[in-house]
C-alpha positions in Angstrom: -2.1 -0.9 2.4 0.6 0.3 5.2 3.6 0.5 4.5 6.5 1.3 6.7 9.4 4.1 5.4 12.4 4.2 7.8 14.4 7.6 7.0 18.6 7.3 7.4 20.6 8.8 9.8 20.4 12.5 10.7 17.4 12.6 7.8 13.3 12.8 8.1 11.3 11.0 4.9 10.6 14.7 3.4 6.9 16.0 2.3 7.7 15.4 -1.5 8.7 11.7 -1.3 5.8 11.0 1.7 3.4 12.4 -0.9 4.4 9.8 -3.7 4.0 7.4 -1.1 0.9 8.1 0.1 -0.4 7.1 -3.6 0.4 4.0 -2.6 -1.0 3.5 0.8 -0.9 4.6 4.7 2.6 6.0 5.2 4.3 4.9 8.7 7.8 7.1 9.0 8.5 7.4 12.6 11.8 9.7 13.8 14.1 7.3 14.6 17.0 8.1 17.0 20.1 6.5 15.5 23.0 8.0 17.4 21.7 6.3 20.3 21.6 2.6 18.5 21.6 2.4 14.5 20.6 -1.0 14.6 16.9 -1.6 16.2 14.2 -3.2 14.0 12.6 -4.6 17.2 12.2 -0.9 19.0 10.7 0.2 15.5 8.5 -2.7 15.6 7.2 -2.5 19.1 6.4 0.8 18.0 3.7 -1.0 15.9 2.8 -3.7 17.2 -0.7 -3.7 16.3 0.2 -2.9 13.1 0.6 -5.2 9.9 2.5 -3.4 7.4 2.4 -4.9 3.7 5.7 -3.5 2.8 8.8 -1.6 4.3 11.0 1.0 2.8 14.3 2.4 3.8 17.0 4.8 2.8 20.8 4.3 4.3 20.5 3.7 7.9 16.9 2.9 7.7 17.4 0.8 4.6 19.9 -1.5 7.3 16.5 -1.4 9.7 14.2 -2.3 7.0 16.2 -5.4 5.6 15.6 -7.1 9.1 12.1 -5.8 9.4 11.4 -7.2 5.9 12.9 -10.9 7.4 11.2 -10.4 10.6 8.1 -9.7 9.3 7.8 -11.5 5.9 7.4 -8.5 4.0 8.9 -6.9 0.7 11.1 -4.4 0.9 12.7 -1.2 -1.2 16.1 -0.8 0.4 18.3 2.5 -1.2 21.8 2.8 0.0 21.5 0.1 2.8 24.8 0.0 4.7 24.5 -4.1 5.1 28.0 -4.6 4.9 28.9 -2.1 8.0 27.0 -3.8 10.4 27.2 -7.5 11.6 23.6 -6.9 13.6 21.8 -7.6 10.5 20.7 -11.1 12.0 18.2 -10.8 14.7 16.8 -12.7 17.5 13.4 -11.4 17.6 9.8 -12.5 18.9 8.1 -11.7 15.9 7.5 -14.2 13.0 10.6 -14.7 10.4 9.4 -15.1 6.7 10.8 -14.6 3.2 10.7 -11.7 1.6 11.3 -10.1 -1.6 13.9 -7.2 -1.5 14.5 -4.5 -4.4 18.0 -2.7 -3.6 19.6 0.1 -5.0 22.8 1.2 -4.9 25.0 4.0 -5.8 28.0 3.5 -7.6 28.9 7.0 -7.0 28.0 7.1 -2.9 30.4 8.2 -0.5 29.0 6.9 2.3 27.7 3.2 1.5 30.4 1.6 -0.7 27.9 -0.4 -3.1 31.1 -3.2 -3.9 31.0 -3.5 0.0 27.2 -4.5 -0.4 27.3 -6.3 -3.2 29.8 -8.4 -1.4 27.9 -8.6 1.8 24.9 -9.8 -0.5 26.9 -12.2 -2.1 28.5 -13.9 0.9 25.4 -14.3 3.0 22.5 -15.1 0.5 19.3 -16.4 2.5 16.0 -17.5 1.1 14.8 -14.0 -0.1 14.5 -13.1 -3.7 16.9 -10.0 -4.4 16.8 -7.8 -7.1 20.0 -5.0 -6.9 20.4 -2.1 -9.2 23.4 -0.4 -9.3 23.0 3.4 -10.9 27.1 4.3 -11.4 26.6 8.1 -11.4 24.5 7.8 -8.2 25.7 9.5 -4.8 24.0 8.6 -1.1 21.4 11.2 -1.6 18.1 9.8 -3.7 16.7 12.5 -6.0 12.6 12.8 -6.3 12.9 10.9 -10.1 14.9 8.1 -8.8 13.0 8.0 -5.7 9.5 8.1 -7.7 11.2 5.6 -10.3 12.0 3.4 -7.6 9.0 3.2 -6.1 6.9 2.7 -9.2 9.0 -0.2 -10.2 8.5 -1.7 -6.8 4.8 -1.7 -6.5 4.3 -2.7 -10.2 6.6 -5.5 -9.4 5.1 -6.9 -6.5 1.8 -6.4 -7.3 2.2 -8.5 -10.8 
């Protein structure tokens, strides 16, 4: 299985998290230049025009792009603290095939970068046909600790493979 993981702003996929993801398939984790442009799902997909991803994952700014990519390619997504309410470009015009996809979203109730309440409000106002599973961890901040990451990835794959 091929999975696309998109890191956040000023971040990279850690070796520890990469090892966890490798248990589920071949990991593609491009280095993305977010300061140039925050929202760039089409640019990311063009890098992998011959690759068929089965799942998309991302954290923070990467989760924003993963949300859009999930809609574009019709694949399930696991999203950690996506700043959906801050970017109105989430609905993208793309030459790629659009599809309905399930999304699991984890929000930190104690996140000082991405406000969980704003994200929940955005999702409530912009519900599409996608199946959403949303979990808010009250004590979680913006960074995702390895134990939380491991648990959420296990749950995500258990749910999509059920």
